[in-house]
C-alpha positions, -999 to +999 in steps of 0.1 A: -283-473+307-307-468+280-340-487+275-340-517+255-376-510+244-387-482+220-412-461+241-434-453+209-433-490+200-442-501+233-471-476+239-485-481+205-490-517+211-500-516+248-517-482+253-550-498+261-533-523+285-513-492+300-547-475+308-561-505+324-529-510+345-528-474+359-565-475+367-561-509+384-534-492+408-554-460+412-528-438+397-554-414+382-571-411+415-538-403+433-531-377+407-566-361+411-560-361+450-526-342+448-539-314+424-570-310+445-550-299+475-521-282+455-514-246+462-498-243+426-533-240+410-547-203+404-569-188+377-553-181+343-523-203+346-503-211+313-500-250+313-479-275+295-482-312+302-453-332+289-461-369+279-498-367+285-502-405+274-538-414+278-548-386+299-545-396+336-527-364+344-545-341+320-578-350+334-566-347+369-554-313+363-585-302+344-608-314+372-588-298+399-590-266+384-627-269+375-635-278+412-621-244+422-638-225+395-605-217+376-601-215+338-565-218+324-549-192+302-537-221+281-535-257+286-513-274+260-500-311+260-479-333+240-469-369+237-447-391+216-471-417+207-500-411+181-520-439+196-519-425+232-531-390+217-561-405+200-570-422+232-568-390+250-586-370+223-614-397+226-615-390+263-617-353+259-644-356+232-664-379+254-665-353+284-670-322+260-636-307+270-623-283+243-597-263+261-567-286+258-545-284+227-527-316+218-494-321+198-473-353+188-437-342+200-407-360+214-395-345+248-360-346+234-370-324+201-392-296+218-382-272+188-410-290+170-435-275+194-456-244+180-437-213+186-461-199+211-457-228+236-436-213+261-436-189+291-455-215+312-465-211+349-471-246+354-455-278+335-466-311+347-454-346+336-463-381+350-446-414+342-429-401+310-394-391+319-385-425+330-387-435+291-360-410+283-326-427+281-307-421+315-280-405+295-304-379+280-324-372+313-308-339+321-313-328+286-348-333+287-350-315+319-332-285+302-356-285+274-386-283+298-369-258+320-366-236+287-405-238+285-411-221+319-414-185+326-389-172+355-405-186+385-425-211+369-429-247+384-421-281+371-442-310+388-427-344+380-442-377+391-419-403+385-410-441+394-388-444+423-363-474+425-373-501+450-378-538+447-413-537+442-410-513+412-382-531+395-407-559+389-441-541+383-425-510+364-389-515+357-394-549+339-431-551+329-431-516+316-397-513+304-388-482+325-359-464+343-363-462+379-347-432+399-335-425+438-342-391+450-306-380+451-304-389+414-333-367+406-320-337+429-287-338+410-304-339+376-326-309+384-298-289+397-277-298+365-306-287+343-305-253+359-336-253+383-334-228+412-350-252+437-360-286+440-385-301+466-398-335+472-435-338+482-459-363+492-492-375+479-520-365+503-533-393+528-561-405+505-535-415+479-507-425+502-507-458+485-486-444+457-458-433+479-443-464+476-444-462+438-431-429+430-416-394+437-433-361+435-409-334+427-415-296+425-388-278+408-387-240+404-373-224+373 
């Protein structure tokens, strides 16, 4: 089933409301907690963020790297919606962060990315792939897989299907919702070698009801 709403139109109109909503449910805090404990971070990573939105994941990753004294070799991010990218650019400028390069691109049209945007060690995406039509979900994963180096890891944060998320996310934010078995099958179909489901750390356990955390190795 495809989404009725157009994601670019939805988030152009509601990007400020979306940013307030995710802060209210402490989503950025949970992402920071996850990456502050993640063994995936190391110096000189090539990082790509897919669907950077207003920057919750971007800033969580940046802060987790900085807390360990790590600098990325590259930090690239893209999003479909100009309004979201403008919001993120403003946040980066306010904090004096100059090491994140942004582009406007659809996850289903990754050929539009710069030629050098490939060979990533870490590809992260949060609350974006649920806006891809369900019938194109595996296509999106295949495109992301192609951007990873051999052995690189994709970390996905995505809304799980349950009665609470049907109301708060599925209806309010016009999002697709997924079960763990559906995700595992999709990653296998997209060519990932291994798929593991992770948990948020205890300080962010409140997000476990909301979503899945998937780590998939290319």
